[in-house]
All heavy atoms as TSV, in Angstrom:
chain	resi	resn	atom	element	x	y	z
A	1	MET	N	N	0.848	-1.172	0.000
A	1	MET	CA	C	0.000	0.000	0.000
A	1	MET	C	C	0.896	1.238	0.000
A	1	MET	O	O	1.848	1.325	0.763
A	1	MET	CB	C	-0.891	-0.038	1.254
A	1	MET	CG	C	-2.018	0.958	1.234
A	1	MET	SD	S	-3.025	0.918	2.748
A	1	MET	CE	C	-4.299	-0.203	2.287
A	2	THR	N	N	0.564	2.208	-0.844
A	2	THR	CA	C	1.380	3.413	-0.901
A	2	THR	C	C	1.111	4.290	0.311
A	2	THR	O	O	0.099	4.136	1.004
A	2	THR	CB	C	1.064	4.216	-2.179
A	2	THR	OG1	O	-0.277	4.729	-2.081
A	2	THR	CG2	C	1.222	3.379	-3.434
A	3	ALA	N	N	1.997	5.224	0.543
A	3	ALA	CA	C	1.841	6.129	1.684
A	3	ALA	C	C	0.552	6.935	1.557
A	3	ALA	O	O	-0.146	7.163	2.560
A	3	ALA	CB	C	3.047	7.055	1.782
A	4	GLU	N	N	0.225	7.354	0.348
A	4	GLU	CA	C	-1.005	8.134	0.135
A	4	GLU	C	C	-2.249	7.296	0.450
A	4	GLU	O	O	-3.178	7.777	1.090
A	4	GLU	CB	C	-1.060	8.651	-1.302
A	4	GLU	CG	C	-2.299	9.445	-1.640
A	4	GLU	CD	C	-2.432	10.746	-0.871
A	4	GLU	OE1	O	-1.431	11.233	-0.298
A	4	GLU	OE2	O	-3.556	11.285	-0.827
A	5	ARG	N	N	-2.271	6.057	0.020
A	5	ARG	CA	C	-3.418	5.187	0.304
A	5	ARG	C	C	-3.530	4.899	1.797
A	5	ARG	O	O	-4.636	4.828	2.343
A	5	ARG	CB	C	-3.316	3.889	-0.482
A	5	ARG	CG	C	-3.617	4.127	-1.973
A	5	ARG	CD	C	-3.761	2.863	-2.734
A	5	ARG	NE	N	-4.918	2.117	-2.239
A	5	ARG	CZ	C	-5.199	0.878	-2.574
A	5	ARG	NH1	N	-4.413	0.229	-3.406
A	5	ARG	NH2	N	-6.249	0.258	-2.092
A	6	LYS	N	N	-2.400	4.747	2.473
A	6	LYS	CA	C	-2.421	4.546	3.925
A	6	LYS	C	C	-2.998	5.768	4.632
A	6	LYS	O	O	-3.792	5.645	5.553
A	6	LYS	CB	C	-1.013	4.260	4.451
A	6	LYS	CG	C	-0.543	2.852	4.199
A	6	LYS	CD	C	0.814	2.643	4.823
A	6	LYS	CE	C	1.309	1.235	4.570
A	6	LYS	NZ	N	2.621	0.993	5.179
A	7	ARG	N	N	-2.583	6.949	4.176
A	7	ARG	CA	C	-3.083	8.186	4.770
A	7	ARG	C	C	-4.590	8.298	4.559
A	7	ARG	O	O	-5.337	8.622	5.485
A	7	ARG	CB	C	-2.378	9.399	4.163
A	7	ARG	CG	C	-2.760	10.722	4.852
A	7	ARG	CD	C	-2.379	11.943	4.037
A	7	ARG	NE	N	-3.068	12.006	2.769
A	7	ARG	CZ	C	-4.359	12.352	2.608
A	7	ARG	NH1	N	-5.109	12.622	3.642
A	7	ARG	NH2	N	-4.893	12.401	1.401
A	8	GLU	N	N	-5.057	8.004	3.351
A	8	GLU	CA	C	-6.492	8.064	3.051
A	8	GLU	C	C	-7.271	7.044	3.881
A	8	GLU	O	O	-8.350	7.356	4.387
A	8	GLU	CB	C	-6.743	7.832	1.566
A	8	GLU	CG	C	-6.321	8.987	0.686
A	8	GLU	CD	C	-6.498	8.690	-0.795
A	8	GLU	OE1	O	-6.974	7.595	-1.160
A	8	GLU	OE2	O	-6.149	9.581	-1.600
A	9	ALA	N	N	-6.732	5.843	4.023
A	9	ALA	CA	C	-7.401	4.807	4.812
A	9	ALA	C	C	-7.497	5.230	6.268
A	9	ALA	O	O	-8.542	5.051	6.913
A	9	ALA	CB	C	-6.660	3.476	4.682
A	10	ARG	N	N	-6.446	5.810	6.802
A	10	ARG	CA	C	-6.460	6.265	8.202
A	10	ARG	C	C	-7.478	7.383	8.388
A	10	ARG	O	O	-8.215	7.404	9.382
A	10	ARG	CB	C	-5.071	6.734	8.625
A	10	ARG	CG	C	-5.065	7.289	10.040
A	10	ARG	CD	C	-3.701	7.238	10.675
A	10	ARG	NE	N	-3.658	7.877	11.962
A	10	ARG	CZ	C	-4.192	7.407	13.092
A	10	ARG	NH1	N	-4.805	6.254	13.080
A	10	ARG	NH2	N	-4.101	8.073	14.221
A	11	GLU	N	N	-7.529	8.302	7.447
A	11	GLU	CA	C	-8.488	9.407	7.526
A	11	GLU	C	C	-9.923	8.873	7.543
A	11	GLU	O	O	-10.748	9.300	8.358
A	11	GLU	CB	C	-8.291	10.360	6.353
A	11	GLU	CG	C	-9.176	11.580	6.403
A	11	GLU	CD	C	-8.889	12.554	5.280
A	11	GLU	OE1	O	-8.110	12.234	4.361
A	11	GLU	OE2	O	-9.472	13.644	5.310
A	12	LYS	N	N	-10.226	7.908	6.684
A	12	LYS	CA	C	-11.564	7.314	6.647
A	12	LYS	C	C	-11.864	6.583	7.950
A	12	LYS	O	O	-12.986	6.657	8.466
A	12	LYS	CB	C	-11.690	6.363	5.455
A	12	LYS	CG	C	-11.715	7.088	4.124
A	12	LYS	CD	C	-11.716	6.112	2.971
A	12	LYS	CE	C	-11.605	6.833	1.653
A	12	LYS	NZ	N	-11.528	5.897	0.531
A	13	PHE	N	N	-10.897	5.893	8.482
A	13	PHE	CA	C	-11.058	5.187	9.754
A	13	PHE	C	C	-11.391	6.171	10.875
A	13	PHE	O	O	-12.312	5.947	11.662
A	13	PHE	CB	C	-9.774	4.408	10.073
A	13	PHE	CG	C	-9.789	3.726	11.397
A	13	PHE	CD1	C	-10.461	2.531	11.566
A	13	PHE	CD2	C	-9.140	4.284	12.484
A	13	PHE	CE1	C	-10.476	1.890	12.802
A	13	PHE	CE2	C	-9.152	3.660	13.721
A	13	PHE	CZ	C	-9.829	2.459	13.876
A	14	LEU	N	N	-10.652	7.275	10.929
A	14	LEU	CA	C	-10.890	8.272	11.972
A	14	LEU	C	C	-12.265	8.923	11.815
A	14	LEU	O	O	-12.970	9.145	12.805
A	14	LEU	CB	C	-9.791	9.340	11.950
A	14	LEU	CG	C	-8.403	8.854	12.359
A	14	LEU	CD1	C	-7.358	9.946	12.125
A	14	LEU	CD2	C	-8.394	8.403	13.800
A	15	LEU	N	N	-12.667	9.215	10.587
A	15	LEU	CA	C	-13.983	9.805	10.353
A	15	LEU	C	C	-15.093	8.826	10.722
A	15	LEU	O	O	-16.118	9.220	11.288
A	15	LEU	CB	C	-14.118	10.263	8.903
A	15	LEU	CG	C	-13.237	11.467	8.536
A	15	LEU	CD1	C	-13.264	11.696	7.025
A	15	LEU	CD2	C	-13.660	12.702	9.293
A	16	GLY	N	N	-14.899	7.556	10.432
A	16	GLY	CA	C	-15.865	6.541	10.833
A	16	GLY	C	C	-15.991	6.469	12.346
A	16	GLY	O	O	-17.086	6.286	12.881
A	17	GLY	N	N	-14.891	6.650	13.044
A	17	GLY	CA	C	-14.908	6.655	14.497
A	17	GLY	C	C	-15.744	7.792	15.057
A	17	GLY	O	O	-16.392	7.649	16.096
A	18	ILE	N	N	-15.759	8.916	14.358
A	18	ILE	CA	C	-16.577	10.047	14.787
A	18	ILE	C	C	-18.056	9.694	14.673
A	18	ILE	O	O	-18.856	10.022	15.552
A	18	ILE	CB	C	-16.216	11.314	13.989
A	18	ILE	CG1	C	-14.820	11.791	14.403
A	18	ILE	CG2	C	-17.254	12.414	14.178
A	18	ILE	CD1	C	-14.254	12.892	13.554
A	19	VAL	N	N	-18.419	9.004	13.606
A	19	VAL	CA	C	-19.811	8.570	13.437
A	19	VAL	C	C	-20.202	7.638	14.586
A	19	VAL	O	O	-21.284	7.757	15.165
A	19	VAL	CB	C	-20.018	7.885	12.062
A	19	VAL	CG1	C	-21.388	7.244	11.956
A	19	VAL	CG2	C	-19.796	8.881	10.935
A	20	VAL	N	N	-19.303	6.740	14.959
A	20	VAL	CA	C	-19.563	5.821	16.064
A	20	VAL	C	C	-19.720	6.600	17.369
A	20	VAL	O	O	-20.670	6.376	18.128
A	20	VAL	CB	C	-18.438	4.766	16.186
A	20	VAL	CG1	C	-18.580	3.949	17.450
A	20	VAL	CG2	C	-18.422	3.876	14.958
A	21	ARG	N	N	-18.817	7.524	17.645
A	21	ARG	CA	C	-18.877	8.307	18.881
A	21	ARG	C	C	-20.155	9.124	18.974
A	21	ARG	O	O	-20.666	9.358	20.070
A	21	ARG	CB	C	-17.684	9.253	18.985
A	21	ARG	CG	C	-16.446	8.576	19.457
A	21	ARG	CD	C	-15.381	9.589	19.739
A	21	ARG	NE	N	-14.249	8.913	20.327
A	21	ARG	CZ	C	-13.190	9.529	20.799
A	21	ARG	NH1	N	-13.108	10.838	20.744
A	21	ARG	NH2	N	-12.207	8.853	21.320
A	22	ALA	N	N	-20.653	9.571	17.836
A	22	ALA	CA	C	-21.879	10.370	17.826
A	22	ALA	C	C	-23.122	9.503	17.981
A	22	ALA	O	O	-24.225	10.021	18.108
A	22	ALA	CB	C	-21.964	11.169	16.527
A	23	GLY	N	N	-22.952	8.188	17.963
A	23	GLY	CA	C	-24.089	7.287	18.107
A	23	GLY	C	C	-24.931	7.185	16.849
A	23	GLY	O	O	-26.126	6.932	16.918
A	24	LEU	N	N	-24.298	7.367	15.685
A	24	LEU	CA	C	-25.028	7.405	14.421
A	24	LEU	C	C	-24.756	6.211	13.513
A	24	LEU	O	O	-24.982	6.285	12.309
A	24	LEU	CB	C	-24.691	8.700	13.670
A	24	LEU	CG	C	-25.154	9.985	14.350
A	24	LEU	CD1	C	-24.567	11.201	13.654
A	24	LEU	CD2	C	-26.668	10.045	14.375
A	25	THR	N	N	-24.317	5.103	14.081
A	25	THR	CA	C	-23.971	3.960	13.240
A	25	THR	C	C	-25.177	3.354	12.542
A	25	THR	O	O	-25.033	2.728	11.496
A	25	THR	CB	C	-23.264	2.859	14.053
A	25	THR	OG1	O	-24.100	2.482	15.142
A	25	THR	CG2	C	-21.914	3.333	14.556
A	26	ARG	N	N	-26.365	3.546	13.083
A	26	ARG	CA	C	-27.573	2.999	12.456
A	26	ARG	C	C	-28.335	4.039	11.644
A	26	ARG	O	O	-29.410	3.749	11.126
A	26	ARG	CB	C	-28.477	2.397	13.516
A	26	ARG	CG	C	-27.841	1.195	14.185
A	26	ARG	CD	C	-28.722	0.660	15.275
A	26	ARG	NE	N	-28.007	-0.403	15.963
A	26	ARG	CZ	C	-28.494	-1.612	16.124
A	26	ARG	NH1	N	-29.674	-1.926	15.678
A	26	ARG	NH2	N	-27.782	-2.525	16.764
A	27	ALA	N	N	-27.794	5.239	11.559
A	27	ALA	CA	C	-28.474	6.301	10.813
A	27	ALA	C	C	-28.397	6.034	9.317
A	27	ALA	O	O	-27.441	5.437	8.815
A	27	ALA	CB	C	-27.840	7.652	11.134
A	28	ASP	N	N	-29.399	6.481	8.618
A	28	ASP	CA	C	-29.458	6.382	7.161
A	28	ASP	C	C	-28.303	7.180	6.544
A	28	ASP	O	O	-28.025	8.312	6.970
A	28	ASP	CB	C	-30.813	6.952	6.725
A	28	ASP	CG	C	-30.997	6.931	5.246
A	28	ASP	OD1	O	-31.510	5.920	4.738
A	28	ASP	OD2	O	-30.635	7.940	4.597
A	29	ARG	N	N	-27.637	6.611	5.555
A	29	ARG	CA	C	-26.487	7.278	4.926
A	29	ARG	C	C	-26.868	8.606	4.300
A	29	ARG	O	O	-26.111	9.571	4.356
A	29	ARG	CB	C	-25.843	6.371	3.885
A	29	ARG	CG	C	-25.166	5.187	4.506
A	29	ARG	CD	C	-24.526	4.218	3.544
A	29	ARG	NE	N	-24.765	4.459	2.141
A	29	ARG	CZ	C	-23.930	4.154	1.161
A	29	ARG	NH1	N	-22.814	3.545	1.441
A	29	ARG	NH2	N	-24.220	4.399	-0.086
A	30	ALA	N	N	-28.050	8.674	3.678
A	30	ALA	CA	C	-28.492	9.930	3.066
A	30	ALA	C	C	-28.696	11.002	4.142
A	30	ALA	O	O	-28.367	12.174	3.937
A	30	ALA	CB	C	-29.770	9.709	2.268
A	31	PHE	N	N	-29.226	10.592	5.296
A	31	PHE	CA	C	-29.403	11.510	6.416
A	31	PHE	C	C	-28.045	12.053	6.866
A	31	PHE	O	O	-27.885	13.267	7.066
A	31	PHE	CB	C	-30.098	10.784	7.576
A	31	PHE	CG	C	-30.063	11.539	8.869
A	31	PHE	CD1	C	-30.902	12.620	9.083
A	31	PHE	CD2	C	-29.193	11.160	9.876
A	31	PHE	CE1	C	-30.869	13.318	10.287
A	31	PHE	CE2	C	-29.160	11.846	11.086
A	31	PHE	CZ	C	-29.997	12.934	11.288
A	32	LEU	N	N	-27.077	11.164	7.024
A	32	LEU	CA	C	-25.740	11.591	7.444
A	32	LEU	C	C	-25.126	12.553	6.442
A	32	LEU	O	O	-24.582	13.590	6.818
A	32	LEU	CB	C	-24.824	10.378	7.627
A	32	LEU	CG	C	-25.099	9.487	8.825
A	32	LEU	CD1	C	-24.210	8.251	8.770
A	32	LEU	CD2	C	-24.888	10.245	10.113
A	33	LEU	N	N	-25.211	12.207	5.170
A	33	LEU	CA	C	-24.632	13.076	4.145
A	33	LEU	C	C	-25.327	14.425	4.126
A	33	LEU	O	O	-24.675	15.472	4.039
A	33	LEU	CB	C	-24.699	12.404	2.775
A	33	LEU	CG	C	-24.077	13.195	1.618
A	33	LEU	CD1	C	-22.622	13.534	1.903
A	33	LEU	CD2	C	-24.211	12.422	0.324
A	34	GLY	N	N	-26.663	14.427	4.229
A	34	GLY	CA	C	-27.394	15.689	4.265
A	34	GLY	C	C	-26.970	16.559	5.439
A	34	GLY	O	O	-26.788	17.772	5.299
A	35	GLY	N	N	-26.814	15.926	6.591
A	35	GLY	CA	C	-26.369	16.678	7.760
A	35	GLY	C	C	-24.975	17.259	7.579
A	35	GLY	O	O	-24.719	18.412	7.940
A	36	LEU	N	N	-24.084	16.485	7.001
A	36	LEU	CA	C	-22.722	16.975	6.771
A	36	LEU	C	C	-22.702	18.106	5.751
A	36	LEU	O	O	-21.943	19.082	5.897
A	36	LEU	CB	C	-21.816	15.824	6.329
A	36	LEU	CG	C	-21.542	14.791	7.421
A	36	LEU	CD1	C	-20.846	13.567	6.826
A	36	LEU	CD2	C	-20.706	15.392	8.537
A	37	ILE	N	N	-23.548	17.994	4.730
A	37	ILE	CA	C	-23.635	19.077	3.744
A	37	ILE	C	C	-24.137	20.356	4.410
A	37	ILE	O	O	-23.607	21.448	4.175
A	37	ILE	CB	C	-24.516	18.659	2.547
A	37	ILE	CG1	C	-23.786	17.592	1.720
A	37	ILE	CG2	C	-24.878	19.867	1.682
A	37	ILE	CD1	C	-24.648	16.913	0.670
A	38	GLU	N	N	-25.150	20.223	5.269
A	38	GLU	CA	C	-25.645	21.392	6.000
A	38	GLU	C	C	-24.543	21.983	6.881
A	38	GLU	O	O	-24.387	23.198	6.953
A	38	GLU	CB	C	-26.862	21.018	6.853
A	38	GLU	CG	C	-28.123	20.838	6.053
A	38	GLU	CD	C	-28.588	22.139	5.405
A	38	GLU	OE1	O	-28.677	23.172	6.099
A	38	GLU	OE2	O	-28.854	22.104	4.188
A	39	LEU	N	N	-23.794	21.125	7.552
A	39	LEU	CA	C	-22.700	21.616	8.389
A	39	LEU	C	C	-21.650	22.369	7.575
A	39	LEU	O	O	-21.051	23.328	8.069
A	39	LEU	CB	C	-22.032	20.454	9.135
A	39	LEU	CG	C	-22.815	19.874	10.305
A	39	LEU	CD1	C	-22.127	18.606	10.808
A	39	LEU	CD2	C	-22.968	20.885	11.413
A	40	SER	N	N	-21.449	21.949	6.341
A	40	SER	CA	C	-20.438	22.608	5.502
A	40	SER	C	C	-20.813	24.046	5.161
A	40	SER	O	O	-19.957	24.823	4.749
A	40	SER	CB	C	-20.194	21.803	4.221
A	40	SER	OG	O	-21.267	21.968	3.313
A	41	HIS	N	N	-22.074	24.407	5.361
A	41	HIS	CA	C	-22.536	25.766	5.069
A	41	HIS	C	C	-22.360	26.712	6.252
A	41	HIS	O	O	-22.598	27.909	6.122
A	41	HIS	CB	C	-24.012	25.745	4.642
A	41	HIS	CG	C	-24.241	25.025	3.357
A	41	HIS	ND1	N	-24.257	25.646	2.136
A	41	HIS	CD2	C	-24.431	23.715	3.110
A	41	HIS	CE1	C	-24.464	24.754	1.192
A	41	HIS	NE2	N	-24.563	23.562	1.764
A	42	ILE	N	N	-21.958	26.184	7.393
A	42	ILE	CA	C	-21.750	27.026	8.575
A	42	ILE	C	C	-20.375	27.681	8.466
A	42	ILE	O	O	-19.360	27.011	8.286
A	42	ILE	CB	C	-21.859	26.195	9.867
A	42	ILE	CG1	C	-23.271	25.628	9.992
A	42	ILE	CG2	C	-21.485	27.031	11.084
A	42	ILE	CD1	C	-23.453	24.666	11.145
A	43	ALA	N	N	-20.367	28.989	8.577
A	43	ALA	CA	C	-19.124	29.748	8.420
A	43	ALA	C	C	-18.170	29.469	9.585
A	43	ALA	O	O	-18.574	29.556	10.745
A	43	ALA	CB	C	-19.426	31.234	8.351
A	44	PRO	N	N	-16.923	29.121	9.251
A	44	PRO	CA	C	-15.925	28.928	10.318
A	44	PRO	C	C	-15.807	30.202	11.159
A	44	PRO	O	O	-15.794	31.311	10.627
A	44	PRO	CB	C	-14.633	28.653	9.557
A	44	PRO	CG	C	-15.083	28.152	8.224
A	44	PRO	CD	C	-16.362	28.883	7.936
A	45	GLY	N	N	-15.772	30.037	12.453
A	45	GLY	CA	C	-15.645	31.177	13.350
A	45	GLY	C	C	-16.975	31.807	13.745
A	45	GLY	O	O	-16.999	32.661	14.630
A	46	SER	N	N	-18.061	31.385	13.115
A	46	SER	CA	C	-19.374	31.931	13.466
A	46	SER	C	C	-19.787	31.403	14.839
A	46	SER	O	O	-19.221	30.444	15.364
A	46	SER	CB	C	-20.417	31.542	12.424
A	46	SER	OG	O	-20.666	30.137	12.465
A	47	ALA	N	N	-20.813	32.023	15.403
A	47	ALA	CA	C	-21.299	31.587	16.715
A	47	ALA	C	C	-21.764	30.138	16.653
A	47	ALA	O	O	-21.489	29.350	17.563
A	47	ALA	CB	C	-22.432	32.498	17.186
A	48	GLU	N	N	-22.455	29.751	15.585
A	48	GLU	CA	C	-22.936	28.368	15.459
A	48	GLU	C	C	-21.766	27.396	15.320
A	48	GLU	O	O	-21.774	26.314	15.902
A	48	GLU	CB	C	-23.886	28.252	14.256
A	48	GLU	CG	C	-24.467	26.876	14.079
A	48	GLU	CD	C	-25.432	26.437	15.185
A	48	GLU	OE1	O	-25.629	27.163	16.173
A	48	GLU	OE2	O	-25.992	25.337	15.044
A	49	HIS	N	N	-20.749	27.772	14.583
A	49	HIS	CA	C	-19.557	26.933	14.425
A	49	HIS	C	C	-18.888	26.717	15.780
A	49	HIS	O	O	-18.536	25.592	16.138
A	49	HIS	CB	C	-18.597	27.602	13.437
A	49	HIS	CG	C	-17.392	26.787	13.124
A	49	HIS	ND1	N	-16.231	26.864	13.856
A	49	HIS	CD2	C	-17.169	25.860	12.160
A	49	HIS	CE1	C	-15.335	26.035	13.353
A	49	HIS	NE2	N	-15.880	25.414	12.329
A	50	ARG	N	N	-18.728	27.795	16.534
A	50	ARG	CA	C	-18.100	27.682	17.864
A	50	ARG	C	C	-18.950	26.818	18.789
A	50	ARG	O	O	-18.417	25.992	19.540
A	50	ARG	CB	C	-17.877	29.067	18.475
A	50	ARG	CG	C	-16.731	29.841	17.806
A	50	ARG	CD	C	-16.395	31.113	18.563
A	50	ARG	NE	N	-17.535	32.005	18.719
A	50	ARG	CZ	C	-17.901	32.941	17.834
A	50	ARG	NH1	N	-17.203	33.111	16.729
A	50	ARG	NH2	N	-18.946	33.715	18.067
A	51	ARG	N	N	-20.280	26.994	18.743
A	51	ARG	CA	C	-21.174	26.212	19.597
A	51	ARG	C	C	-21.039	24.721	19.308
A	51	ARG	O	O	-20.882	23.898	20.223
A	51	ARG	CB	C	-22.623	26.653	19.375
A	51	ARG	CG	C	-23.618	25.958	20.281
A	51	ARG	CD	C	-25.050	26.389	19.956
A	51	ARG	NE	N	-25.540	25.733	18.749
A	51	ARG	CZ	C	-26.023	24.479	18.710
A	51	ARG	NH1	N	-26.060	23.740	19.798
A	51	ARG	NH2	N	-26.464	23.967	17.575
A	52	LEU	N	N	-21.058	24.352	18.034
A	52	LEU	CA	C	-20.954	22.945	17.653
A	52	LEU	C	C	-19.569	22.386	17.968
A	52	LEU	O	O	-19.432	21.243	18.404
A	52	LEU	CB	C	-21.291	22.770	16.175
A	52	LEU	CG	C	-22.749	23.083	15.817
A	52	LEU	CD1	C	-22.934	23.082	14.300
A	52	LEU	CD2	C	-23.695	22.104	16.477
A	53	ARG	N	N	-18.555	23.197	17.766
A	53	ARG	CA	C	-17.189	22.757	18.074
A	53	ARG	C	C	-17.037	22.509	19.574
A	53	ARG	O	O	-16.411	21.531	19.992
A	53	ARG	CB	C	-16.184	23.804	17.606
A	53	ARG	CG	C	-14.762	23.305	17.634
A	53	ARG	CD	C	-13.838	24.296	16.943
A	53	ARG	NE	N	-12.579	23.705	16.608
A	53	ARG	CZ	C	-11.665	23.302	17.494
A	53	ARG	NH1	N	-11.892	23.389	18.785
A	53	ARG	NH2	N	-10.522	22.784	17.098
A	54	ASP	N	N	-17.620	23.385	20.379
A	54	ASP	CA	C	-17.564	23.201	21.837
A	54	ASP	C	C	-18.237	21.895	22.253
A	54	ASP	O	O	-17.734	21.171	23.118
A	54	ASP	CB	C	-18.226	24.376	22.561
A	54	ASP	CG	C	-17.421	25.664	22.461
A	54	ASP	OD1	O	-16.230	25.610	22.088
A	54	ASP	OD2	O	-17.998	26.732	22.751
A	55	ILE	N	N	-19.370	21.585	21.635
A	55	ILE	CA	C	-20.062	20.327	21.923
A	55	ILE	C	C	-19.159	19.144	21.560
A	55	ILE	O	O	-19.034	18.186	22.324
A	55	ILE	CB	C	-21.399	20.248	21.157
A	55	ILE	CG1	C	-22.390	21.268	21.717
A	55	ILE	CG2	C	-21.980	18.828	21.203
A	55	ILE	CD1	C	-23.634	21.455	20.861
A	56	GLY	N	N	-18.527	19.214	20.392
A	56	GLY	CA	C	-17.630	18.142	19.958
A	56	GLY	C	C	-16.431	17.972	20.868
A	56	GLY	O	O	-16.057	16.843	21.218
A	57	GLU	N	N	-15.830	19.085	21.261
A	57	GLU	CA	C	-14.683	18.996	22.165
A	57	GLU	C	C	-15.083	18.371	23.496
A	57	GLU	O	O	-14.354	17.542	24.041
A	57	GLU	CB	C	-14.071	20.381	22.389
A	57	GLU	CG	C	-13.250	20.860	21.215
A	57	GLU	CD	C	-12.555	22.187	21.487
A	57	GLU	OE1	O	-12.807	22.813	22.548
A	57	GLU	OE2	O	-11.760	22.588	20.640
A	58	ALA	N	N	-16.250	18.764	24.015
A	58	ALA	CA	C	-16.717	18.188	25.277
A	58	ALA	C	C	-16.970	16.689	25.124
A	58	ALA	O	O	-16.668	15.913	26.031
A	58	ALA	CB	C	-17.988	18.898	25.744
A	59	ALA	N	N	-17.498	16.269	23.977
A	59	ALA	CA	C	-17.759	14.851	23.743
A	59	ALA	C	C	-16.455	14.054	23.678
A	59	ALA	O	O	-16.374	12.954	24.224
A	59	ALA	CB	C	-18.554	14.670	22.458
A	60	PHE	N	N	-15.432	14.598	23.015
A	60	PHE	CA	C	-14.145	13.912	22.978
A	60	PHE	C	C	-13.554	13.784	24.373
A	60	PHE	O	O	-13.060	12.733	24.747
A	60	PHE	CB	C	-13.151	14.649	22.066
A	60	PHE	CG	C	-13.292	14.309	20.615
A	60	PHE	CD1	C	-13.528	15.304	19.691
A	60	PHE	CD2	C	-13.166	13.004	20.156
A	60	PHE	CE1	C	-13.648	15.007	18.349
A	60	PHE	CE2	C	-13.279	12.695	18.813
A	60	PHE	CZ	C	-13.522	13.706	17.905
A	61	LYS	N	N	-13.632	14.854	25.159
A	61	LYS	CA	C	-13.096	14.811	26.520
A	61	LYS	C	C	-13.870	13.829	27.378
A	61	LYS	O	O	-13.286	13.068	28.135
A	61	LYS	CB	C	-13.129	16.201	27.143
A	61	LYS	CG	C	-12.105	17.141	26.560
A	61	LYS	CD	C	-12.232	18.517	27.159
A	61	LYS	CE	C	-11.278	19.479	26.458
A	61	LYS	NZ	N	-11.503	20.867	26.899
A	62	ALA	N	N	-15.192	13.835	27.262
A	62	ALA	CA	C	-16.026	12.939	28.068
A	62	ALA	C	C	-15.756	11.487	27.724
A	62	ALA	O	O	-15.674	10.644	28.609
A	62	ALA	CB	C	-17.507	13.264	27.865
A	63	SER	N	N	-15.601	11.172	26.441
A	63	SER	CA	C	-15.383	9.773	26.075
A	63	SER	C	C	-14.011	9.296	26.515
A	63	SER	O	O	-13.846	8.125	26.844
A	63	SER	CB	C	-15.578	9.568	24.570
A	63	SER	OG	O	-14.573	10.210	23.835
A	64	SER	N	N	-13.033	10.191	26.567
A	64	SER	CA	C	-11.714	9.756	27.035
A	64	SER	C	C	-11.699	9.591	28.552
A	64	SER	O	O	-10.957	8.778	29.076
A	64	SER	CB	C	-10.634	10.744	26.590
A	64	SER	OG	O	-10.796	11.990	27.216
A	65	LEU	N	N	-12.550	10.323	29.239
A	65	LEU	CA	C	-12.601	10.229	30.692
A	65	LEU	C	C	-13.388	9.014	31.170
A	65	LEU	O	O	-13.105	8.454	32.212
A	65	LEU	CB	C	-13.230	11.494	31.291
A	65	LEU	CG	C	-12.418	12.769	31.148
A	65	LEU	CD1	C	-13.217	13.949	31.696
A	65	LEU	CD2	C	-11.091	12.658	31.865
A	66	ASN	N	N	-14.409	8.597	30.408
A	66	ASN	CA	C	-15.256	7.496	30.878
A	66	ASN	C	C	-15.018	6.210	30.101
A	66	ASN	O	O	-15.919	5.398	29.984
A	66	ASN	CB	C	-16.732	7.905	30.865
A	66	ASN	CG	C	-17.257	8.163	29.474
A	66	ASN	OD1	O	-16.670	7.742	28.495
A	66	ASN	ND2	N	-18.379	8.850	29.387
A	67	GLY	N	N	-13.833	6.049	29.591
A	67	GLY	CA	C	-13.477	4.791	28.965
A	67	GLY	C	C	-13.964	4.610	27.542
A	67	GLY	O	O	-14.090	3.494	27.073
A	68	GLY	N	N	-14.260	5.694	26.847
A	68	GLY	CA	C	-14.597	5.594	25.445
A	68	GLY	C	C	-16.066	5.444	25.147
A	68	GLY	O	O	-16.445	4.945	24.095
A	69	SER	N	N	-16.939	5.848	26.040
A	69	SER	CA	C	-18.383	5.784	25.781
A	69	SER	C	C	-18.703	6.523	24.493
A	69	SER	O	O	-18.178	7.596	24.236
A	69	SER	CB	C	-19.149	6.397	26.941
A	69	SER	OG	O	-20.520	6.442	26.661
A	70	ALA	N	N	-19.578	5.942	23.680
A	70	ALA	CA	C	-19.839	6.464	22.351
A	70	ALA	C	C	-20.594	7.785	22.351
A	70	ALA	O	O	-20.402	8.595	21.474
A	70	ALA	CB	C	-20.609	5.438	21.537
A	71	ARG	N	N	-21.491	8.009	23.301
A	71	ARG	CA	C	-22.315	9.206	23.247
A	71	ARG	C	C	-22.281	9.951	24.565
A	71	ARG	O	O	-22.198	9.376	25.625
A	71	ARG	CB	C	-23.773	8.829	22.969
A	71	ARG	CG	C	-24.015	8.345	21.589
A	71	ARG	CD	C	-25.449	8.069	21.410
A	71	ARG	NE	N	-26.146	9.305	21.062
A	71	ARG	CZ	C	-27.423	9.356	20.768
A	71	ARG	NH1	N	-28.153	8.290	20.789
A	71	ARG	NH2	N	-27.980	10.498	20.438
A	72	MET	N	N	-22.427	11.256	24.463
A	72	MET	CA	C	-22.609	12.077	25.643
A	72	MET	C	C	-24.100	12.118	25.946
A	72	MET	O	O	-24.929	11.871	25.080
A	72	MET	CB	C	-22.149	13.510	25.365
A	72	MET	CG	C	-20.661	13.687	25.366
A	72	MET	SD	S	-20.202	15.411	25.240
A	72	MET	CE	C	-21.129	16.163	26.551
A	73	ALA	N	N	-24.436	12.475	27.141
A	73	ALA	CA	C	-25.844	12.697	27.472
A	73	ALA	C	C	-26.351	13.866	26.644
A	73	ALA	O	O	-25.616	14.829	26.398
A	73	ALA	CB	C	-25.984	13.001	28.963
A	74	GLU	N	N	-27.595	13.765	26.205
A	74	GLU	CA	C	-28.157	14.852	25.413
A	74	GLU	C	C	-28.333	16.067	26.301
A	74	GLU	O	O	-28.670	15.968	27.468
A	74	GLU	CB	C	-29.482	14.415	24.817
A	74	GLU	CG	C	-29.293	13.346	23.763
A	74	GLU	CD	C	-30.572	13.056	23.019
A	74	GLU	OE1	O	-31.481	13.899	23.016
A	74	GLU	OE2	O	-30.649	11.966	22.442
A	75	THR	N	N	-28.090	17.240	25.706
A	75	THR	CA	C	-28.222	18.480	26.448
A	75	THR	C	C	-29.480	19.190	26.003
A	75	THR	O	O	-29.803	19.209	24.816
A	75	THR	CB	C	-26.994	19.381	26.216
A	75	THR	OG1	O	-26.849	19.605	24.825
A	75	THR	CG2	C	-25.733	18.750	26.769
A	76	PRO	N	N	-30.207	19.809	26.915
A	76	PRO	CA	C	-31.407	20.539	26.533
A	76	PRO	C	C	-31.046	21.783	25.749
A	76	PRO	O	O	-29.983	22.362	25.968
A	76	PRO	CB	C	-32.046	20.897	27.876
A	76	PRO	CG	C	-30.964	20.806	28.870
A	76	PRO	CD	C	-29.958	19.837	28.343
A	77	GLU	N	N	-31.925	22.178	24.850
A	77	GLU	CA	C	-31.634	23.377	24.044
A	77	GLU	C	C	-32.159	24.621	24.670
A	77	GLU	O	O	-32.958	24.720	25.465
A	77	GLU	CB	C	-32.250	23.209	22.653
A	77	GLU	CG	C	-31.528	22.129	21.908
A	77	GLU	CD	C	-31.961	22.060	20.454
A	77	GLU	OE1	O	-32.382	23.087	19.910
A	77	GLU	OE2	O	-31.865	20.996	19.878
């Protein structure tokens, strides 16, 4: 396997892990893609971008603290 293919495979593996951590392994693929497309429209640095990033950072920290639990408790809006 070339270095480029290894890098691409690792990137896909890591992205798949994010889907698992979010608890979306049973979600419809079209739903996931639609959500990601919507996320791509959020301007970097915007209030919504920061809010979502903060949620993600907290989820990564929580899963590392509690032994890798896939999902955080849902937060009220």
